[in-house]
SERO-4910 file (N, C-alpha, C, O; in steps of 0.05 Angstrom, whole numbers):
BEGIN
 pado doro    nc1    nc2    nc3   cac1   cac2   cac3    cc1    cc2    cc3    oc1    oc2    oc3
  Met    A   2320   1111   1722   2298   1092   1726   2293   1088   1755   2312   1083   1771
  Ala    A   2267   1090   1764   2261   1087   1792   2268   1059   1801   2262   1039   1788
  Gly    A   2280   1058   1825   2287   1032   1836   2312   1020   1825   2320    998   1834
  Phe    A   2325   1033   1807   2350   1022   1795   2372   1023   1816   2377   1044   1828
  Leu    A   2386   1000   1819   2409    999   1838   2434    990   1823   2433    973   1805
  Leu    A   2456   1003   1831   2482    994   1819   2489    967   1830   2483    961   1853
  Pro    A   2503    951   1814   2512    924   1824   2531    928   1847   2546    948   1849
  Pro    A   2533    909   1866   2551    911   1889   2580    911   1879   2587    898   1859
  Leu    A   2597    927   1893   2625    928   1886   2639    902   1893   2634    891   1914
  Lys    A   2657    893   1876   2672    869   1880   2701    874   1873   2707    890   1856
  Pro    A   2720    860   1886   2748    863   1879   2754    852   1852   2741    834   1842
  Ile    A   2775    864   1839   2785    853   1814   2813    841   1820   2825    848   1840
  Pro    A   2822    823   1803   2848    809   1809   2871    829   1811   2871    850   1798
  Ile    A   2890    822   1828   2914    839   1833   2928    844   1806   2938    867   1802
  Lys    A   2930    824   1789   2945    827   1764   2934    849   1746   2948    858   1727
  Glu    A   2909    857   1750   2897    877   1732   2898    905   1744   2886    924   1734
  Arg    A   2913    909   1766   2913    934   1781   2939    950   1777   2960    939   1770
  Leu    A   2937    976   1783   2960    992   1787   2973    983   1813   2959    976   1832
  Ser    A   3000    984   1815   3013    972   1838   3009    988   1864   3000    976   1883
  Ile    A   3016   1014   1864   3018   1028   1889   3014   1058   1885   3023   1069   1865
  Leu    A   3002   1071   1905   2999   1100   1905   3006   1110   1933   2998   1098   1953
  Phe    A   3021   1132   1935   3026   1145   1960   3008   1170   1963   3005   1184   1943
  Ile    A   2997   1174   1986   2979   1197   1991   2988   1211   2016   2992   1198   2037
  Asp    A   2991   1237   2015   2997   1253   2039   2982   1279   2039   2974   1289   2018
  Arg    A   2979   1290   2063   2967   1316   2067   2940   1319   2053   2936   1337   2036
  Gly    A   2921   1302   2061   2894   1304   2050   2875   1287   2065   2883   1271   2082
  Gln    A   2850   1291   2060   2828   1276   2073   2818   1256   2053   2807   1263   2032
  Leu    A   2820   1230   2060   2809   1209   2044   2779   1206   2051   2773   1204   2075
  Asp    A   2762   1206   2031   2734   1204   2037   2719   1193   2013   2731   1189   1991
  Val    A   2694   1187   2016   2676   1179   1994   2655   1201   1991   2638   1205   2008
  Leu    A   2656   1215   1969   2638   1236   1963   2624   1231   1936   2637   1226   1916
  Asp    A   2598   1233   1936   2582   1227   1912   2588   1200   1901   2589   1196   1876
  Gly    A   2594   1181   1918   2600   1153   1910   2628   1149   1900   2634   1126   1893
  Ala    A   2645   1169   1901   2672   1166   1890   2693   1168   1913   2689   1183   1932
  Phe    A   2714   1152   1911   2736   1153   1930   2754   1176   1923   2766   1176   1901
  Val    A   2757   1195   1941   2771   1220   1934   2791   1228   1956   2788   1220   1979
  Val    A   2811   1243   1948   2828   1258   1967   2821   1287   1965   2821   1299   1944
  Val    A   2815   1299   1988   2807   1327   1989   2830   1343   2002   2837   1337   2025
  Asp    A   2841   1362   1988   2863   1378   1999   2853   1400   2017   2829   1403   2021
  Lys    A   2871   1416   2028   2863   1437   2047   2846   1459   2034   2832   1474   2049
  Asn    A   2846   1461   2008   2830   1481   1994   2803   1470   1985   2787   1483   1972
  Gly    A   2798   1444   1992   2773   1432   1984   2773   1420   1956   2752   1412   1947
  Val    A   2796   1419   1943   2797   1408   1916   2798   1377   1918   2813   1365   1933
  Arg    A   2780   1365   1903   2778   1336   1903   2795   1323   1881   2796   1333   1858
  Thr    A   2810   1302   1888   2824   1286   1868   2813   1258   1869   2815   1244   1890
  His    A   2802   1248   1848   2790   1222   1847   2811   1200   1846   2830   1202   1831
  Ile    A   2809   1180   1863   2827   1157   1864   2811   1132   1855   2792   1125   1869
  Pro    A   2819   1119   1834   2805   1094   1826   2813   1071   1844   2828   1053   1837
  Val    A   2802   1072   1869   2812   1055   1890   2811   1025   1883   2829   1010   1891
  Gly    A   2791   1016   1869   2789    988   1863   2809    979   1842   2814    955   1839
  Gly    A   2822    998   1829   2843    991   1809   2871    994   1820   2890    992   1804
  Val    A   2874    997   1846   2901   1000   1859   2905    977   1878   2886    970   1894
  Ala    A   2928    965   1878   2934    943   1897   2938    952   1925   2929    940   1944
  Cys    A   2952    975   1928   2960    984   1955   2961   1015   1956   2973   1027   1938
  Leu    A   2949   1027   1976   2951   1055   1981   2968   1059   2006   2962   1049   2027
  Met    A   2990   1075   2003   3007   1081   2025   3000   1108   2036   3003   1128   2022
  Leu    A   2990   1110   2060   2981   1135   2072   3002   1147   2090   3008   1135   2111
  Glu    A   3013   1170   2082   3035   1182   2096   3024   1202   2117   3000   1208   2118
  Pro    A   3042   1213   2134   3034   1233   2154   3020   1256   2141   3028   1265   2119
  Gly    A   3000   1266   2154   2984   1287   2143   2959   1278   2129   2943   1294   2119
  Thr    A   2955   1251   2128   2931   1240   2115   2911   1232   2136   2917   1219   2156
  Arg    A   2886   1240   2132   2864   1232   2149   2845   1214   2132   2842   1219   2108
  Thr    A   2832   1195   2145   2816   1176   2130   2788   1173   2143   2786   1169   2167
  Ser    A   2768   1175   2128   2740   1171   2138   2733   1142   2140   2745   1125   2127
  His    A   2713   1136   2156   2702   1109   2158   2693   1099   2131   2698   1076   2124
  Ala    A   2680   1116   2116   2669   1108   2090   2691   1101   2071   2688   1082   2055
  Ala    A   2714   1115   2072   2737   1109   2054   2749   1082   2061   2755   1066   2043
  Val    A   2752   1076   2087   2764   1051   2095   2745   1028   2087   2754   1007   2077
  Ala    A   2719   1032   2091   2699   1011   2084   2699   1006   2054   2698    982   2046
  Leu    A   2701   1026   2038   2701   1022   2009   2727   1008   2000   2726    991   1982
  Ala    A   2750   1016   2011   2775   1003   2004   2774    973   2011   2783    957   1995
  Ala    A   2763    966   2034   2760    938   2042   2742    923   2023   2747    900   2016
  Arg    A   2720    937   2014   2701    924   1997   2712    916   1970   2705    896   1958
  Val    A   2730    933   1960   2742    928   1934   2770    914   1936   2783    911   1915
  Gly    A   2778    907   1960   2802    892   1963   2828    907   1960   2848    896   1950
  Thr    A   2828    933   1968   2852    949   1966   2865    952   1993   2852    960   2012
  Leu    A   2890    945   1995   2905    946   2020   2911    975   2027   2922    990   2011
  Leu    A   2905    984   2052   2912   1010   2062   2935   1006   2082   2933    990   2100
  Val    A   2957   1021   2078   2980   1019   2096   2986   1047   2107   2992   1065   2091
  Trp    A   2985   1050   2133   2992   1076   2146   3022   1075   2152   3032   1059   2167
  Val    A   3037   1094   2139   3066   1093   2141   3077   1120   2150   3063   1140   2151
  Gly    A   3103   1119   2158   3117   1143   2167   3131   1156   2144   3125   1153   2121
  Glu    A   3152   1172   2151   3167   1187   2132   3179   1169   2111   3191   1148   2116
  Ala    A   3176   1178   2085   3186   1163   2062   3174   1136   2059   3184   1119   2044
  Gly    A   3152   1131   2073   3138   1105   2070   3152   1082   2082   3144   1059   2077
  Val    A   3172   1086   2099   3188   1064   2109   3177   1053   2135   3175   1028   2138
  Arg    A   3169   1070   2154   3160   1060   2180   3131   1053   2178   3114   1069   2172
  Leu    A   3124   1028   2185   3097   1018   2183   3083   1021   2210   3093   1011   2230
  Tyr    A   3060   1034   2210   3045   1038   2234   3022   1018   2236   3017   1006   2257
  Ser    A   3008   1015   2214   2985    997   2214   2977    991   2185   2985   1005   2167
  Ser    A   2961    970   2182   2951    964   2155   2924    951   2157   2918    936   2175
  Gly    A   2907    958   2137   2882    945   2134   2887    917   2123   2909    911   2114
  Gln    A   2867    900   2124   2871    872   2115   2847    863   2098   2829    849   2108
  Pro    A   2846    871   2073   2823    864   2056   2823    836   2046   2802    827   2036
  Gly    A   2845    821   2049   2846    794   2038   2851    774   2060   2842    778   2083
  Gly    A   2864    751   2053   2870    731   2073   2846    717   2084   2845    710   2108
  Ala    A   2826    712   2067   2800    702   2077   2797    672   2073   2774    662   2075
  Arg    A   2818    658   2067   2816    629   2061   2829    612   2082   2854    611   2084
  Ala    A   2813    598   2098   2824    582   2119   2840    559   2108   2861    551   2120
  Asp    A   2832    547   2085   2848    525   2074   2876    534   2066   2895    518   2070
  Arg    A   2879    558   2056   2905    568   2049   2922    573   2074   2946    568   2074
  Leu    A   2910    584   2094   2924    589   2119   2934    563   2132   2956    562   2142
  Leu    A   2917    543   2133   2925    517   2144   2947    504   2128   2965    492   2139
  Tyr    A   2945    506   2102   2966    496   2083   2993    509   2088   3013    496   2090
  Gln    A   2992    536   2090   3016    551   2096   3028    544   2123   3053    540   2125
  Ala    A   3011    541   2143   3021    534   2170   3033    507   2171   3054    502   2184
  Lys    A   3021    487   2157   3032    460   2157   3059    459   2144   3077    446   2153
  Leu    A   3063    474   2122   3089    476   2109   3110    488   2127   3133    480   2127
  Ala    A   3102    509   2141   3121    523   2158   3128    508   2183   3151    511   2194
  Leu    A   3110    491   2194   3115    477   2219   3131    451   2216   3143    442   2235
  Asp    A   3131    440   2192   3145    415   2186   3173    423   2176   3175    435   2155
  Asp    A   3194    415   2190   3222    423   2182   3229    413   2154   3242    428   2139
  Thr    A   3221    389   2147   3228    379   2120   3213    394   2098   3225    401   2078
  Leu    A   3187    400   2102   3172    415   2082   3182    444   2081   3184    455   2059
  Arg    A   3188    455   2104   3198    483   2104   3223    485   2088   3227    505   2073
  Leu    A   3242    466   2092   3267    467   2077   3262    466   2047   3276    479   2031
  Lys    A   3243    450   2038   3237    447   2010   3227    474   1999   3235    482   1977
  Val    A   3210    488   2014   3200    514   2006   3223    534   2004   3225    550   1985
  Val    A   3240    535   2024   3262    553   2025   3281    548   2001   3290    567   1989
  Arg    A   3287    523   1995   3304    517   1972   3291    527   1946   3306    537   1929
  Lys    A   3265    525   1944   3252    534   1920   3254    565   1918   3258    575   1896
  Met    A   3250    578   1940   3253    608   1940   3280    616   1931   3283    635   1915
  Tyr    A   3301    603   1940   3328    610   1932   3333    603   1903   3347    617   1889
  Ala    A   3322    580   1894   3325    572   1866   3313    593   1847   3325    600   1827
  Ile    A   3289    603   1854   3276    623   1837   3292    649   1838   3296    663   1818
  Arg    A   3301    656   1862   3315    682   1866   3341    683   1852   3348    704   1839
  Phe    A   3357    662   1853   3384    662   1843   3387    648   1816   3409    648   1804
  Gly    A   3365    636   1806   3366    623   1780   3382    597   1780   3390    588   1758
  Glu    A   3387    585   1802   3401    560   1804   3394    546   1830   3386    558   1849
  Glu    A   3397    519   1830   3391    504   1854   3412    510   1875   3436    511   1870
  Pro    A   3403    513   1900   3422    517   1922   3437    491   1928   3429    470   1920
  Pro    A   3460    493   1942   3476    469   1949   3459    448   1964   3442    456   1980
  Glu    A   3465    423   1959   3451    402   1973   3460    399   2002   3481    410   2010
  Arg    A   3443    385   2018   3450    379   2046   3457    404   2062   3477    404   2077
  Arg    A   3441    425   2059   3445    450   2074   3419    455   2090   3397    451   2080
  Ser    A   3423    464   2114   3399    472   2131   3389    499   2123   3402    513   2107
  Val    A   3366    507   2133   3356    534   2128   3376    555   2137   3380    575   2124
  Glu    A   3387    550   2161   3406    570   2172   3431    572   2154   3441    594   2150
  Gln    A   3441    550   2143   3464    550   2126   3457    564   2099   3473    579   2088
  Leu    A   3433    560   2089   3425    573   2064   3422    603   2069   3429    619   2051
  Arg    A   3413    611   2092   3412    640   2098   3440    652   2098   3443    675   2089
  Gly    A   3460    638   2109   3487    648   2108   3497    651   2080   3510    672   2074
  Ile    A   3492    632   2063   3501    633   2035   3487    657   2021   3499    672   2006
  Glu    A   3461    660   2027   3446    682   2015   3456    709   2023   3459    727   2007
  Gly    A   3463    711   2049   3473    737   2059   3498    745   2046   3502    769   2039
  Ala    A   3516    726   2041   3541    733   2027   3536    742   1999   3549    761   1989
  Arg    A   3518    728   1985   3512    736   1957   3499    763   1956   3504    779   1938
  Val    A   3481    769   1976   3468    795   1976   3488    818   1980   3487    838   1967
  Arg    A   3506    814   1999   3526    835   2004   3543    840   1979   3550    863   1973
  Glu    A   3550    818   1965   3566    821   1941   3550    835   1919   3561    851   1904
  Thr    A   3525    829   1917   3508    842   1897   3505    871   1902   3506    887   1883
  Tyr    A   3502    879   1927   3502    908   1933   3528    922   1924   3527    943   1912
  Lys    A   3550    909   1929   3576    921   1920   3577    923   1890   3586    944   1879
  Leu    A   3568    903   1876   3569    903   1846   3551    925   1835   3559    938   1816
  Leu    A   3527    928   1846   3509    948   1836   3519    976   1842   3517    994   1826
  Ala    A   3531    980   1866   3543   1006   1873   3565   1013   1853   3567   1036   1844
  Lys    A   3581    993   1846   3603    998   1827   3592   1004   1799   3602   1022   1786
  Lys    A   3571    990   1791   3559    994   1765   3548   1022   1762   3552   1035   1741
  Tyr    A   3535   1033   1783   3523   1059   1781   3540   1081   1792   3532   1105   1793
  Gly    A   3564   1074   1801   3583   1095   1811   3574   1107   1837   3577   1131   1841
  Val    A   3564   1091   1855   3554   1100   1881   3573   1091   1903   3582   1068   1903
  Glu    A   3580   1109   1921   3596   1101   1944   3580   1084   1963   3559   1092   1972
  Trp    A   3590   1060   1969   3575   1041   1985   3592   1031   2008   3615   1023   2005
  Lys    A   3580   1033   2032   3594   1023   2056   3581    997   2065   3595    976   2066
  Ala    A   3556    997   2072   3542    973   2080   3512    980   2082   3504   1003   2082
  Arg    A   3496    959   2083   3467    963   2087   3462    970   2116   3466    954   2134
  Asn    A   3454    995   2121   3451   1005   2148   3432   1028   2148   3436   1048   2134
  Tyr    A   3411   1026   2164   3392   1048   2166   3377   1047   2193   3375   1026   2205
  Asp    A   3366   1069   2201   3350   1071   2225   3325   1087   2219   3327   1111   2214
  Thr    A   3302   1075   2219   3277   1089   2211   3271   1111   2231   3256   1129   2224
  Ser    A   3281   1110   2255   3275   1131   2275   3293   1156   2271   3287   1177   2281
  Glu    A   3315   1153   2255   3332   1175   2249   3338   1175   2218   3360   1171   2209
  Trp    A   3316   1180   2204   3317   1177   2175   3338   1194   2162   3353   1184   2145
  Asp    A   3339   1219   2169   3357   1238   2155   3386   1232   2160   3403   1242   2145
  Lys    A   3393   1216   2180   3421   1210   2186   3432   1188   2168   3456   1184   2167
  Gly    A   3414   1174   2154   3423   1153   2136   3436   1164   2111   3429   1186   2102
  Asp    A   3454   1149   2099   3466   1159   2074   3447   1155   2051   3427   1140   2053
  Leu    A   3452   1168   2028   3433   1169   2006   3427   1141   1995   3404   1135   1991
  Pro    A   3447   1124   1990   3440   1097   1980   3422   1081   1998   3404   1067   1989
  Asn    A   3427   1083   2024   3410   1068   2043   3382   1079   2044   3363   1064   2046
  Arg    A   3379   1105   2043   3352   1117   2043   3337   1109   2017   3313   1103   2019
  Cys    A   3351   1109   1995   3338   1101   1970   3330   1071   1971   3308   1064   1962
  Leu    A   3347   1054   1982   3341   1026   1984   3317   1021   2003   3300   1005   1997
  Ser    A   3316   1036   2025   3294   1032   2044   3268   1041   2032   3247   1028   2035
  Ser    A   3268   1063   2017   3243   1073   2004   3234   1053   1983   3211   1048   1980
  Ala    A   3254   1042   1968   3247   1023   1946   3235    997   1957   3215    987   1947
  Thr    A   3248    986   1978   3238    961   1990   3211    965   2003   3195    947   2004
  Ala    A   3206    989   2014   3180    995   2026   3158    993   2005   3136    982   2010
  Cys    A   3163   1003   1981   3144   1000   1959   3139    971   1952   3116    963   1949
  Leu    A   3160    956   1951   3158    927   1944   3143    912   1966   3126    895   1960
  Tyr    A   3148    919   1991   3134    905   2013   3104    911   2012   3088    893   2018
  Gly    A   3096    936   2006   3068    942   2004   3054    926   1983   3032    915   1988
  Val    A   3065    924   1959   3054    909   1937   3053    879   1944   3034    865   1939
  Thr    A   3075    869   1956   3076    841   1963   3056    833   1984   3044    812   1982
  Glu    A   3052    851   2004   3032    844   2025   3004    843   2012   2988    825   2019
  Ala    A   2998    861   1994   2972    861   1981   2969    834   1966   2947    823   1966
  Ala    A   2990    825   1953   2989    800   1937   2986    776   1956   2970    758   1950
  Val    A   3001    775   1978   2999    753   1997   2970    751   2008   2960    729   2010
  Leu    A   2958    773   2015   2931    773   2026   2911    765   2004   2893    750   2009
  Ala    A   2915    775   1980   2897    768   1958   2898    738   1951   2879    727   1942
  Ala    A   2922    726   1956   2925    697   1950   2913    680   1973   2912    656   1971
  Gly    A   2906    693   1995   2893    679   2017   2912    670   2039   2905    653   2055
  Tyr    A   2937    681   2040   2957    671   2059   2961    692   2081   2951    714   2080
  Ala    A   2976    684   2102   2981    700   2125   3008    714   2123   3028    700   2119
  Pro    A   3010    740   2124   3035    754   2122   3056    747   2144   3080    749   2139
  Ala    A   3046    738   2167   3064    733   2189   3078    705   2189   3098    701   2202
  Val    A   3067    686   2174   3077    659   2174   3099    655   2153   3093    648   2130
  Gly    A   3123    660   2161   3145    659   2142   3160    633   2143   3155    616   2159
  Phe    A   3180    630   2124   3196    606   2122   3225    612   2126   3239    597   2139
  Ile    A   3235    634   2116   3262    644   2121   3262    664   2143   3277    661   2163
  His    A   3245    685   2140   3241    704   2162   3220    693   2181   3201    681   2173
  Thr    A   3224    698   2207   3205    690   2227   3203    711   2249   3221    727   2252
  Gly    A   3181    711   2263   3178    728   2287   3170    756   2281   3170    773   2299
  Lys    A   3162    762   2256   3154    789   2249   3125    788   2237   3117    768   2226
  Pro    A   3110    810   2239   3083    810   2228   3083    806   2198   3063    798   2186
  Leu    A   3106    813   2184   3107    811   2155   3128    791   2146   3140    794   2125
  Ser    A   3133    770   2162   3155    751   2155   3151    739   2127   3171    738   2112
  Phe    A   3127    730   2120   3123    717   2094   3125    738   2072   3134    732   2050
  Val    A   3117    763   2078   3120    785   2058   3149    789   2051   3157    792   2028
  Tyr    A   3167    789   2072   3195    792   2067   3206    769   2051   3223    772   2033
  Asp    A   3197    744   2057   3206    721   2042   3200    724   2012   3218    720   1995
  Val    A   3176    731   2006   3167    733   1978   3180    757   1965   3189    755   1942
  Ala    A   3181    780   1979   3193    804   1967   3222    800   1960   3232    810   1939
  Asp    A   3236    785   1977   3265    781   1972   3270    766   1945   3291    769   1933
  Val    A   3251    749   1937   3254    734   1912   3255    753   1888   3269    748   1869
  Tyr    A   3241    776   1890   3239    794   1867   3255    820   1871   3257    836   1852
  Lys    A   3267    823   1894   3279    849   1902   3301    858   1883   3302    881   1874
  Phe    A   3319    839   1876   3343    847   1861   3338    849   1831   3355    858   1816
  Glu    A   3315    840   1822   3309    844   1794   3290    868   1790   3285    876   1767
  Thr    A   3281    881   1812   3263    903   1809   3273    928   1824   3284    946   1811
  Val    A   3270    929   1850   3273    955   1864   3302    962   1872   3309    985   1874
  Val    A   3319    942   1876   3346    948   1885   3362    963   1863   3375    983   1869
  Pro    A   3362    954   1838   3375    969   1817   3364    997   1814   3379   1016   1809
  Val    A   3338   1000   1818   3325   1026   1817   3337   1045   1838   3343   1068   1833
  Ala    A   3340   1034   1863   3350   1050   1885   3378   1061   1879   3384   1084   1884
  Phe    A   3395   1044   1869   3423   1052   1863   3423   1072   1840   3439   1091   1839
  Arg    A   3406   1068   1820   3405   1086   1797   3397   1114   1806   3408   1134   1797
  Ile    A   3377   1116   1823   3368   1142   1833   3389   1154   1851   3394   1178   1850
  Ala    A   3401   1138   1868   3422   1149   1886   3445   1161   1870   3457   1181   1879
  Ala    A   3451   1149   1847   3473   1159   1831   3468   1187   1820   3486   1202   1815
  Lys    A   3442   1193   1817   3434   1219   1806   3434   1241   1827   3434   1265   1821
  Asn    A   3432   1233   1853   3432   1251   1875   3410   1273   1872   3417   1297   1872
  Pro    A   3385   1265   1867   3364   1285   1863   3356   1300   1889   3364   1291   1910
  Ala    A   3342   1322   1886   3334   1338   1909   3314   1323   1927   3315   1326   1951
  Asn    A   3297   1307   1915   3277   1291   1930   3280   1262   1923   3264   1251   1907
  Pro    A   3300   1248   1933   3305   1220   1924   3283   1201   1930   3277   1183   1914
  Glu    A   3269   1204   1953   3248   1185   1960   3226   1186   1939   3215   1165   1931
  Gln    A   3218   1210   1931   3197   1212   1911   3205   1200   1884   3189   1187   1871
  Gln    A   3230   1205   1876   3240   1194   1851   3240   1163   1852   3235   1150   1833
  Val    A   3248   1153   1875   3248   1124   1879   3220   1112   1876   3217   1092   1862
  Arg    A   3200   1125   1888   3173   1115   1886   3163   1114   1857   3152   1094   1848
  Leu    A   3168   1135   1843   3159   1136   1815   3173   1115   1798   3161   1102   1781
  Ala    A   3199   1112   1803   3214   1092   1788   3205   1064   1795   3205   1046   1778
  Cys    A   3199   1059   1820   3190   1033   1828   3163   1026   1815   3159   1003   1806
  Arg    A   3145   1045   1815   3119   1040   1802   3123   1033   1772   3109   1016   1762
  Asn    A   3142   1046   1759   3148   1040   1731   3159   1012   1728   3152    997   1710
  Val    A   3178   1005   1746   3191    978   1743   3171    956   1750   3173    934   1739
  Phe    A   3152    961   1768   3132    941   1774   3115    936   1748   3108    913   1742
  Arg    A   3109    957   1734   3093    954   1710   3109    940   1688   3100    922   1674
  Glu    A   3134    950   1684   3151    938   1663   3158    909   1667   3160    894   1648
  Ser    A   3162    901   1693   3169    873   1699   3144    856   1701   3146    832   1705
  Arg    A   3120    868   1699   3094    854   1702   3093    839   1729   3084    816   1730
  Leu    A   3103    852   1749   3105    839   1775   3079    830   1786   3077    808   1797
  Leu    A   3058    846   1783   3032    839   1795   3020    815   1781   3003    801   1793
  Glu    A   3028    810   1756   3018    786   1743   3034    761   1752   3023    739   1750
  Arg    A   3058    765   1762   3076    742   1768   3075    734   1797   3082    711   1804
  Ile    A   3068    753   1815   3074    748   1843   3056    727   1856   3067    711   1871
  Ile    A   3030    726   1850   3013    705   1862   3020    678   1850   3022    659   1865
  Pro    A   3023    675   1823   3032    649   1814   3059    641   1825   3065    617   1830
  Gly    A   3077    661   1830   3102    655   1842   3100    645   1870   3114    626   1878
  Ile    A   3082    656   1886   3077    646   1913   3067    617   1913   3077    601   1928
  Glu    A   3049    611   1895   3039    584   1892   3061    564   1884   3063    542   1894
  Asp    A   3079    573   1867   3101    557   1858   3120    551   1881   3130    529   1885
  Met    A   3126    572   1897   3144    568   1920   3132    548   1940   3146    530   1949
  Leu    A   3107    551   1947   3094    533   1967   3090    505   1956   3090    486   1972
  Ser    A   3086    503   1930   3081    476   1919   3106    458   1921   3104    434   1919
  Ala    A   3129    470   1926   3154    454   1929   3152    436   1953   3167    416   1954
  Gly    A   3135    442   1972   3131    424   1995   3120    397   1988   3123    378   2002
  Gly    A   3106    396   1965   3096    370   1955   3070    361   1968   3063    337   1966
  Ile    A   3056    379   1982   3030    371   1994   3009    389   1983   3014    410   1972
  Ala    A   2984    380   1985   2961    395   1975   2947    410   1998   2949    401   2021
  Pro    A   2934    432   1992   2918    445   2014   2898    426   2025   2887    409   2011
  Pro    A   2893    427   2052   2876    407   2064   2847    410   2056   2837    432   2050
  Glu    A   2833    387   2055   2805    387   2050   2790    392   2076   2800    387   2098
  Ala    A   2766    403   2074   2750    408   2097   2742    381   2110   2735    362   2096
  Pro    A   2742    379   2137   2733    354   2150   2704    348   2143   2688    365   2138
  Glu    A   2699    322   2142   2671    313   2134   2650    324   2153   2628    330   2145
  Glu    A   2657    327   2179   2637    336   2198   2635    366   2200   2619    377   2216
  Ser    A   2650    381   2184   2650    410   2185   2623    420   2175   2610    408   2158
  Val    A   2615    443   2186   2589    456   2179   2594    476   2156   2610    494   2160
  Leu    A   2581    473   2134   2584    491   2112   2570    518   2118   2553    519   2136
  Pro    A   2578    539   2105   2565    565   2110   2535    565   2105   2526    554   2086
  Ala    A   2521    577   2124   2492    578   2121   2484    595   2097   2465    590   2083
  Ile    A   2500    616   2092   2496    633   2069   2521    630   2051   2542    640   2059
  Pro    A   2519    617   2028   2543    613   2011   2556    639   2003   2542    660   2001
  Asn    A   2582    639   2000   2597    662   1991   2588    670   1963   2584    653   1946
  Ala    A   2587    696   1959   2580    706   1933   2603    701   1913   2626    701   1922
  Glu    A   2596    697   1888   2617    693   1868   2634    719   1865   2623    741   1865
  Ser    A   2660    716   1864   2678    739   1863   2694    739   1838   2701    718   1827
  Leu    A   2700    763   1828   2718    767   1805   2747    769   1814   2765    767   1797
  Gly    A   2751    772   1840   2778    777   1850   2794    752   1854   2787    731   1845
  Asp    A   2817    755   1869   2833    732   1875   2821    716   1898   2802    726   1911
  Val    A   2831    692   1903   2818    674   1921   2817    684   1950   2800    677   1965
  Gly    A   2836    701   1957   2837    711   1985   2820    736   1989   2817    744   2012
  His    A   2809    748   1968   2793    772   1972   2766    764   1984   2754    744   1977
  Arg    A   2757    781   2001   2730    778   2013   2710    787   1992   2711    810   1983
  Ser    A   2692    769   1984   2673    775   1963   2649    791   1974   2631    798   1959
***
């Protein structure tokens, strides 16, 4: 029909998406209206970009302006990573568009009393029990560290993996032992999905409560809550098999465990639950503030997605 136009593309909620895809050695582009990867022989592979939470772009991947623009429009996080997806070079930021959420997060993080409440909630969700009373954030971190080290030992024993300690260097990837390489690959998958969820919820990845001083501090806080029920057991299970390509096997297994655990359905409500422990509400706009001249379009996506 003459003059017929397709409706504008809009993000869909994170909970309805595939968690993560890794792409290497190809050209990302938009051809005939479709988001595709074109290999060296010119073969196109269609990627349902709006249905994926996070695309991890490995060495050998080139990306067109049109591909980046389309990914941003549908709220899909693009992350440029190094070998095995561990080293982060850069990331697009399709979410995080809510000033009220950012101010709320900052107020919780800047007030020592509120911050401690949030940290205690994170540990309660993570370990399934209330942390000891009258402990500072630093003391809780020490307790958590001891439990984490013991959990690594127990999982290594369960899967029959030789375990020394958590130790890795992203600049010398091949020198790491197999369990640590599998763990690093697994947590990289979790961090990608978690960053996409943090942005979709309208929060800042850098404003953390337990972790501080890093661009992804809040991502690490949230990911740690789910790490030992999802990706860490996967890493030890794959390491026990000693496959020829452990990093690839870890990625596939992580994608499966994200689906089986329904992580994408749980992670944004989980973030809200953690922050609500502070006992304050997101701030209202000041009375003298100027409303947008052009109202935001209605969105099907999460609150942090740009509509």
